[in-house]
N, C-alpha and C positions, 0 to 999 in steps of 0.2 A: 746220558749225557749229558742235560740238563743241570740236573745236581750238580756238579761240580763250579760251574757259573754262578748257582747261589748261592756255595758255599763261599767264593771270593767276595761278593757283596756285603755278607751278615758280618764281617767282623769291620770292613768298612763303616758299614751305618751305626755298630755300636763304638765303633772312634768318635764319628760324628756327633753321637749325643752323648759324647764325654765330650768333647771341644765346647759344645753350643751350652753344656749344663757348667761350665765353668766360667762361660759369661754373662749368667745370670747375675741380679743385682739385687739382694737380698734387703727386706726395711729392714728398718731397725726397731729395736725393742718399743721405745716410744711409738713411732710412727704407725705400730702395728694396732698397740694401745689406742691410739686417738681412731683409728679408721671403724676399729670395731667397736668402741663404743658409736662413735657415729652410725654405725648399721642399726646397733640395737636401737637405737633411741628413735632411729627412722622409721623404722619397722612398727615399734610401741606407734607413735603417732599416726600410723599410715593405718593402724590398727584399730586407733581409736575411731579417725574420721571415717571408715567402713561400716564399725558398727554404731555411731551416728546415724549417716545415710542411708542405713539399712534402714534404722528403726525409724526413720522419719518418711519412705517409702514405704513401711509397712504400715504407720499411722495415716496415710494420705489414700493406701492401697483397699483399706479396712473403712476408709471415711465415705468413698468413693460408690465401695459397694453396700456401704448398709443405705446408701437413700432411696 
């Protein structure tokens, strides 16, 4: 009995998805390239920063435990 109500809502759901998909504004190739390069550069910089801080903290802990 409740199956008929579910079958009626599914097609409207997919119609809604299709209409929303048409509204998507995709970035152009140049913008995507710039943003990808920015993500990679920031990731590398943060990785180096974390590695340096890890080394400094490790040296400080080793110095304090050797006293």
